[in-house]
LOLO-277231 format. One line per field, with one value per residue: residue in one letter; x, y, z of N, C-alpha, C in turn. Coordinates in pm, whole numbers, m for minus. Each point is the difference from the previous one (the first is absolute). Layout:
<pts>
residu = (a|...) .
n_u = (X|...) .
n_v = (Y|...) .
n_w = (Z|...) .
ca_u = (X|...) .
ca_v = (Y|...) .
ca_w = (Z|...) .
c_u = (X|...) .
c_v = (Y|...) .
c_w = (Z|...) .
</pts>
This chain:
<pts>
residu = (x|x|x|x|x|x|x|x|x|x|x|x|x|x|x|x|x|x|x|x|x|x|x|x|x|x|x|x|x|x|x|x|x|x|x|x|x|x|x|x|x|x|x|x|x|x|x|x|x|x|x|x|x|x|x|x|x|x|x|x|x|x|x|x|x|x) .
n_u = (7789|m25|49|m61|23|26|101|16|129|m19|m70|103|80|m67|m12|125|6|m78|56|116|m43|m38|119|69|m74|21|120|m8|m58|74|118|121|m92|m79|m81|m92|34|m14|m105|m42|29|m58|m104|19|16|m100|m71|36|m24|m106|m20|39|m66|m97|30|5|m93|102|m37|m123|m59|m54|m107|m10|m110|17) .
n_v = (10606|m127|m17|m95|99|m45|88|43|44|m14|m118|m33|52|m65|m107|11|23|m104|m66|41|m20|m112|m16|54|m71|m100|35|43|m109|m71|m56|54|25|m21|m92|37|117|m8|m70|87|83|m63|m14|136|28|m85|41|111|m37|m66|113|68|m84|22|136|m19|m92|m64|m94|m39|1|m90|55|m75|48|40) .
n_w = (8144|m32|124|m66|m79|m121|4|m121|m2|m130|33|78|m90|m97|81|30|m125|m22|92|m43|m120|38|62|m106|m97|66|7|m130|m27|88|12|19|101|m109|53|m101|18|119|m19|m95|87|101|m89|m29|134|24|m97|35|109|m40|m69|106|75|m77|m12|140|m24|m62|87|4|m114|63|71|108|2|128) .
ca_u = (58|6|139|55|18|141|3|127|42|m69|m134|4|28|m132|m85|58|m38|m150|m25|36|m104|m126|23|m2|m129|m80|53|m60|m151|m52|110|111|m1|m114|38|18|136|104|3|74|147|70|2|99|145|14|40|125|101|m1|56|139|48|m4|106|140|32|6|m114|m95|m45|m129|3|m128|m44|m84) .
ca_v = (m122|m108|m15|m134|m24|18|112|22|130|96|10|55|142|63|14|97|131|6|24|137|97|m19|56|143|35|m26|101|127|m4|m14|67|m77|m60|m91|m146|m65|51|m67|m136|m5|31|m124|m100|48|m25|m141|m39|68|m86|m126|24|15|m145|m75|45|m38|m130|m28|m95|m12|131|17|m8|m29|104|m67) .
ca_w = (m63|79|33|m12|m146|m49|m86|m58|24|m84|52|134|m19|m35|113|84|m66|25|141|24|m55|86|129|m18|m21|133|87|m37|12|144|85|0|124|17|14|m123|m58|85|m46|m120|16|41|m103|m97|71|m5|m142|m30|79|m82|m126|28|14|m126|m102|51|m30|m126|m29|m108|m53|57|139|62|94|100) .
c_u = (17|150|52|7|148|2|147|43|m86|m146|m9|23|m136|m90|42|m41|m147|m22|49|m103|m131|17|m13|m147|m92|46|m61|m156|m56|97|114|27|m118|54|29|135|115|13|63|151|67|10|101|135|35|46|129|116|11|81|158|66|15|115|144|31|1|m104|m72|m48|m151|11|m132|m26|m89|m139) .
c_v = (m100|m19|m133|m34|19|108|12|138|103|22|69|150|69|10|98|146|26|38|144|109|m13|66|157|54|m7|110|136|m8|m7|69|m88|m65|m100|m139|m60|51|m66|m155|m15|31|m119|m113|30|m37|m147|m43|66|m91|m131|30|6|m126|m78|38|m33|m142|m28|m96|m19|136|38|m9|m39|116|m71|63) .
c_w = (107|31|m15|m150|m40|m98|m52|39|m66|56|135|m12|m40|117|95|m42|16|144|30|m45|80|131|m8|m17|135|96|m27|14|142|91|0|127|11|5|m134|m68|78|m35|m137|4|56|m92|m103|52|m18|m140|m39|64|m71|m127|29|25|m133|m87|51|m27|m142|m53|121|m56|56|154|57|97|103|16) .
</pts>
């Protein structure tokens, strides 16, 4: 996903779940130490952190990702 789009909390949670499943699938198919799995893990960490920031703030209900 492009990191300069605006997501609602609900959309962001759906994307986080997608990344989580993709990371697990990639880990089992190639390796949990593969570059692709590690990159997915880092992207997942980024979006989880963005979600945590988003839900702490009462407003706005959307967030810009970089």
